[in-house]
matplotlib code that plots the C-alpha trace (Angstrom):
import matplotlib.pyplot as plt

x = [29.3, 28.4, 30.9, 30.9, 33.6, 36.7, 37.8, 39.3, 35.8, 37.5, 35.2, 35.9, 33.9, 31.3, 32.4, 36.1, 38.2, 39.6, 42.6, 42.9, 41.0, 42.9, 42.4, 45.5, 47.3, 49.0, 50.6, 50.8, 48.5, 46.5, 48.0, 46.4, 42.9, 43.4, 44.5, 41.2, 39.2, 41.1, 40.8, 36.8, 36.2, 38.3, 36.0, 33.1, 33.9, 36.3, 39.5, 39.5, 41.5, 42.8, 46.0, 48.2, 51.8, 50.8, 48.3, 51.2, 51.6, 48.8, 50.5, 52.6, 50.3, 48.3, 51.5, 52.6, 48.6, 48.7, 51.9, 51.5, 48.1, 49.2, 46.8, 48.6, 47.9, 44.2, 43.3, 43.3, 45.7, 45.3, 47.8, 48.6, 51.7, 51.6, 51.8, 51.9, 55.1, 57.3, 59.7, 61.7, 61.5, 64.1, 61.7, 58.6, 60.7, 61.8, 58.0, 56.8, 59.7, 59.6, 55.7, 56.4, 58.8, 56.2, 53.3, 55.7, 54.6, 55.8, 53.0, 50.1, 46.6, 44.9, 47.9, 46.4, 47.7, 46.5, 44.4, 44.6, 42.6, 43.4, 44.9, 47.9, 48.4, 48.5, 50.9, 53.5, 53.4, 53.8, 56.7, 58.4, 58.2, 55.2, 53.3, 56.4, 57.0, 53.3, 54.1, 57.1, 55.3, 52.0, 54.4, 56.5, 53.2, 54.2, 51.1, 47.9, 45.2, 46.2, 43.9, 43.5, 42.0, 39.9, 39.0, 38.3, 35.2, 33.5, 35.0, 38.3, 37.4, 36.2, 39.2, 41.4, 39.0, 39.8, 43.3, 44.7, 43.2, 42.7, 41.7, 39.8, 39.0, 38.2, 36.2, 34.5, 30.1, 27.6, 23.9, 24.8, 27.7, 25.7, 26.6, 29.8, 33.2, 32.8, 29.4, 26.9, 27.7, 31.5, 30.2, 27.8, 31.0, 33.1, 30.3, 29.9, 33.6, 33.4, 35.5, 35.0, 34.4, 35.9, 33.8, 35.6, 33.4, 30.5, 29.0, 31.0, 33.8, 30.5, 28.9, 25.8, 25.5, 26.3, 26.0, 22.5, 20.0, 17.6, 14.8, 16.9, 17.8, 13.6, 12.6, 15.2, 13.9, 10.6, 10.9, 8.9, 12.3, 13.9, 17.4, 20.2, 21.7, 24.7, 22.7, 20.8, 24.0, 25.5, 22.2, 21.6, 25.5, 25.1, 21.7, 23.9, 25.4, 28.1, 29.1, 32.0, 33.4, 32.4, 35.3, 34.5, 37.1, 36.1, 37.3, 35.2, 34.1, 30.6, 31.0, 32.5, 29.7, 27.0, 28.7, 29.3, 25.7, 24.5, 26.9, 25.8, 21.9, 21.9, 21.2, 21.6, 18.4, 16.6, 15.4, 11.7, 10.1, 9.4, 13.1, 14.3, 11.7, 13.2, 16.6, 15.7, 13.8, 17.1, 18.7, 16.5, 16.7, 20.8, 20.4, 18.6, 21.1, 23.4, 24.4, 22.9, 20.5, 23.2, 22.2, 25.2, 23.4, 26.5, 24.0, 26.2, 29.5, 31.6, 32.7, 34.3, 36.9, 37.4, 35.7, 34.6, 31.5, 29.6, 32.8, 33.2, 29.6, 29.8, 32.9, 31.3, 27.7, 29.8, 30.9, 27.6, 26.4, 29.8, 32.6, 35.0, 38.1, 36.6, 35.2, 38.4, 40.2, 37.6, 38.0, 41.8, 41.5, 38.6, 39.8, 42.6, 45.4, 44.4, 46.7, 44.7, 43.2, 39.4, 39.2, 36.1, 37.9, 38.5, 34.7, 34.5, 30.8, 29.5, 26.3, 26.4, 26.1, 23.1, 21.6, 21.8, 20.8, 17.8, 17.7, 17.8, 20.6, 22.7, 26.1, 27.8, 27.0, 27.4, 31.0, 32.6, 31.5, 32.2, 35.8, 35.7, 34.6, 36.7, 40.2, 40.9, 44.2, 46.2, 44.7, 45.9, 49.2, 49.0, 47.3, 50.5, 53.0, 50.9, 50.1, 54.0, 55.1, 52.9, 53.1]
y = [-110.3, -107.8, -105.9, -104.7, -101.7, -102.2, -99.6, -97.2, -97.4, -99.9, -102.6, -106.0, -109.2, -110.7, -114.1, -114.7, -117.7, -120.0, -121.2, -124.0, -126.7, -127.0, -130.3, -132.8, -135.4, -137.7, -135.1, -132.5, -129.6, -130.2, -127.1, -127.3, -127.4, -124.8, -122.7, -123.3, -122.7, -119.3, -118.0, -118.9, -117.0, -114.1, -114.0, -114.0, -111.0, -112.6, -110.5, -111.5, -114.7, -116.0, -118.3, -119.1, -119.6, -123.4, -123.9, -126.2, -125.5, -122.9, -120.0, -120.9, -122.4, -118.9, -116.7, -118.8, -119.0, -114.8, -114.3, -116.9, -115.1, -111.3, -111.2, -109.8, -106.4, -106.9, -108.8, -108.7, -111.2, -112.1, -114.4, -115.1, -114.3, -117.9, -116.3, -119.0, -120.0, -116.5, -116.5, -113.4, -110.2, -111.5, -114.9, -112.3, -110.7, -113.8, -115.4, -112.6, -112.3, -115.9, -115.3, -112.3, -114.6, -117.9, -115.3, -113.7, -110.0, -107.3, -106.6, -108.2, -106.4, -108.1, -109.7, -111.3, -112.5, -115.8, -118.0, -115.9, -117.5, -115.4, -111.6, -112.9, -114.0, -110.5, -109.2, -111.9, -110.4, -106.7, -107.8, -108.9, -105.3, -106.5, -102.9, -101.5, -104.1, -103.1, -99.6, -100.1, -102.5, -100.1, -96.8, -99.0, -100.2, -103.9, -104.3, -102.9, -103.7, -105.2, -107.9, -111.3, -114.4, -115.9, -119.1, -118.1, -117.0, -113.8, -112.0, -112.8, -111.5, -107.8, -107.6, -108.4, -106.5, -103.2, -103.9, -102.0, -100.1, -103.1, -102.6, -106.1, -109.5, -113.0, -115.0, -118.5, -117.8, -120.0, -120.0, -123.0, -121.1, -117.7, -117.6, -119.1, -118.1, -114.4, -115.1, -112.9, -110.4, -109.9, -109.5, -106.9, -104.6, -104.6, -103.6, -100.7, -100.2, -99.6, -102.9, -105.6, -108.5, -112.0, -115.0, -118.6, -122.1, -120.4, -123.9, -126.0, -127.2, -128.4, -130.4, -127.9, -129.6, -133.2, -134.0, -132.3, -134.7, -136.4, -134.2, -131.1, -132.2, -132.9, -129.4, -127.5, -129.9, -128.7, -125.4, -123.2, -121.1, -124.1, -123.3, -125.8, -126.1, -124.2, -121.6, -121.1, -121.2, -118.4, -115.8, -116.2, -114.9, -112.1, -111.0, -109.4, -105.8, -106.2, -109.3, -108.1, -111.2, -115.3, -117.5, -120.6, -123.3, -124.1, -126.9, -127.5, -125.3, -126.2, -124.8, -121.6, -120.8, -121.4, -119.5, -116.2, -116.6, -116.3, -113.7, -111.8, -112.2, -111.6, -108.7, -107.6, -107.5, -110.2, -112.8, -112.6, -114.3, -117.4, -117.8, -117.1, -119.9, -122.1, -121.7, -122.1, -125.1, -126.5, -126.0, -127.4, -130.6, -130.7, -129.9, -132.9, -135.2, -132.7, -133.8, -131.1, -128.4, -125.4, -122.3, -120.3, -118.0, -117.5, -116.7, -119.2, -117.2, -116.1, -119.1, -118.2, -121.0, -119.8, -122.9, -121.9, -124.0, -122.7, -123.4, -126.9, -127.8, -126.6, -128.4, -131.7, -131.4, -131.2, -134.6, -136.0, -133.7, -133.9, -135.8, -136.2, -135.2, -132.2, -131.7, -132.2, -129.9, -127.1, -127.7, -127.0, -123.7, -122.4, -123.7, -125.7, -123.4, -120.1, -118.6, -119.4, -122.7, -122.6, -126.5, -128.6, -130.4, -127.1, -127.0, -127.3, -127.8, -124.6, -124.2, -121.0, -121.6, -124.0, -121.0, -118.6, -121.2, -120.1, -124.0, -125.1, -127.9, -130.2, -128.3, -129.5, -133.2, -132.6, -131.0, -134.3, -136.2, -133.5, -133.4, -137.1, -137.4, -134.2, -135.2, -138.9, -139.4, -139.2, -136.0, -134.4, -135.4, -133.9, -130.7, -130.7, -130.3, -127.9, -125.5, -126.1, -125.0, -122.1, -120.6]
z = [-73.9, -71.0, -69.2, -65.8, -64.2, -62.3, -59.6, -62.5, -64.4, -67.2, -68.6, -67.7, -69.5, -66.7, -67.8, -66.8, -68.1, -65.0, -66.3, -63.6, -65.5, -68.4, -70.3, -70.3, -72.3, -69.6, -67.1, -69.4, -70.8, -74.0, -75.6, -78.6, -77.2, -74.5, -77.5, -79.4, -76.2, -75.0, -78.7, -78.7, -75.4, -76.6, -79.6, -77.7, -75.5, -72.6, -71.4, -68.3, -67.7, -64.2, -63.8, -60.7, -60.0, -58.4, -61.2, -62.7, -66.3, -66.7, -66.7, -69.6, -71.4, -71.0, -71.9, -74.7, -76.3, -75.7, -77.3, -80.6, -81.0, -80.6, -77.7, -74.7, -75.0, -75.6, -72.5, -68.7, -67.0, -63.4, -61.4, -57.9, -55.3, -53.0, -50.1, -48.0, -49.6, -48.9, -46.4, -47.5, -49.9, -51.8, -52.6, -53.4, -55.7, -57.4, -57.6, -59.1, -62.0, -62.3, -63.0, -65.7, -67.4, -67.7, -69.0, -71.7, -70.4, -68.4, -66.2, -64.9, -64.8, -61.9, -59.3, -55.7, -53.0, -52.8, -50.7, -47.6, -44.6, -42.2, -41.1, -39.7, -43.2, -44.5, -41.0, -42.2, -45.4, -44.3, -42.0, -45.6, -47.2, -49.1, -48.8, -50.3, -53.2, -54.0, -54.5, -56.3, -58.9, -59.4, -59.9, -62.2, -64.1, -63.7, -61.3, -62.6, -59.8, -56.5, -54.9, -52.8, -52.8, -49.9, -48.3, -44.4, -42.5, -43.1, -40.2, -41.6, -44.9, -43.5, -41.8, -44.7, -46.5, -44.6, -44.1, -47.2, -50.0, -52.2, -56.2, -55.7, -54.2, -55.1, -53.3, -53.5, -53.6, -54.9, -54.1, -51.7, -50.0, -49.9, -45.9, -45.7, -46.3, -47.2, -48.0, -49.3, -46.3, -47.6, -51.0, -50.0, -47.7, -50.7, -52.4, -50.3, -50.6, -54.5, -54.5, -57.4, -56.4, -58.7, -58.1, -58.0, -58.0, -59.1, -59.7, -56.7, -59.1, -61.0, -58.1, -58.8, -61.9, -61.9, -58.3, -57.9, -56.0, -58.3, -56.8, -57.4, -61.1, -61.7, -60.2, -62.7, -65.9, -64.9, -64.7, -67.4, -68.2, -69.6, -67.9, -67.5, -63.6, -64.3, -65.9, -63.2, -60.8, -62.7, -63.2, -59.6, -59.3, -61.7, -60.6, -57.8, -58.8, -56.3, -58.4, -61.1, -62.7, -62.7, -63.2, -65.0, -65.8, -68.7, -71.2, -74.2, -76.7, -76.3, -72.7, -73.5, -76.3, -73.5, -70.6, -72.9, -74.1, -70.7, -69.9, -72.8, -71.5, -67.7, -65.8, -62.6, -60.9, -63.3, -60.8, -60.0, -56.8, -58.6, -59.5, -55.7, -54.9, -57.1, -56.0, -52.5, -53.0, -55.1, -51.9, -49.7, -51.7, -51.6, -47.6, -46.8, -47.4, -44.7, -41.4, -39.5, -40.3, -39.8, -41.9, -40.9, -39.4, -36.8, -33.8, -32.2, -32.7, -31.1, -29.2, -25.9, -27.1, -30.4, -32.3, -35.2, -35.4, -38.7, -40.8, -39.1, -39.9, -43.3, -43.9, -42.2, -44.2, -47.4, -46.2, -46.9, -49.9, -52.1, -51.2, -47.8, -49.6, -50.5, -47.4, -45.5, -48.2, -47.5, -43.4, -44.0, -45.5, -43.7, -39.8, -40.1, -41.6, -39.7, -36.9, -34.1, -33.7, -34.2, -34.3, -32.9, -30.4, -28.2, -27.4, -23.1, -23.7, -22.1, -23.8, -24.3, -28.7, -28.0, -26.0, -29.3, -32.0, -34.3, -35.0, -31.6, -32.7, -30.7, -31.2, -28.5, -29.4, -32.8, -32.6, -31.4, -34.6, -36.7, -35.4, -35.6, -39.2, -40.3, -38.9, -39.0, -37.8, -41.0, -41.3, -38.1, -38.9, -42.3, -41.0, -38.0, -40.4, -42.7, -39.6, -38.8, -42.3, -42.5, -39.1]

ax = plt.figure().add_subplot(projection="3d")
ax.plot(x, y, z, "-o")
ax.set_aspect("equal")
plt.show()
């Protein structure tokens, strides 16, 4: 296992264990199987274990495994405050203490504000006294490093990144999401500030392995490096020095061993021109089945009416390259739950976006269809309820 450094200069394993996808026996997590996989990861050098309050049973299982095997002080625990559920300062304190109890610990090495999509969420937490809460917990040692996870667009990420003195952050990032959500711009902005970045969804929940087009699979299989689709995706990330930890939701010892092998070999800056060309070709294979050829360049932005055009098209394309449910979930996170609405239906067809689009896309016409596909009536109702609850 290789390690990169946090802001304090402490070593963190390049591969982190994402504890959201433990195998289950019926409704419950298969404890014995999860224990075997967690212990094997530890034996191979993994020292970063990521969970969250809302992952059913995850905090409890991780805490029990670490306690049973006397590993708590030998690893880093990262968990998250469900900021979208917090209504009072007292609720924040109670949730934090409940997490400590679940994880059988007196401190968190890494603590995140979970799933920011908008700067307004941070402003809301500030009104609840979150800054005083963080200060007190850090002074007492109950929180060692404070950060946030993010699912909005690049501009919102940059605002949140600059709104507080964060110790680290966590973003969804992979070669297909290079220019969406926080994206490469966000990653590099964090790196310039010396803020470590933890990567989630490095393989799009396995979709960059299991749902690749046949043409892409063939291209990878014929490459002389003889790497699997997963290895290409992971090495693409570790090639970038701004990537500190890559989380993988491993649920087999074989997956643990394979990912640990890759993390023991991958180096920043190792990609050749041929390697990058392969990734671009695979992306083109994937994009061939997309609905619209949006590259996420953002030349169409800002929209005078607040429509998030790249995020809308990103989710719309995902409907046709992956799954409808996944696409609508992404649309809810990146567009639907923002404080200020950014729906395609706000378009007034002024045409400013099309004048600036390098791809000369029919944006106005496409937005109508995208909104119809992404927001069918049941989804509109659910989204309206979610916005009421959140805001």
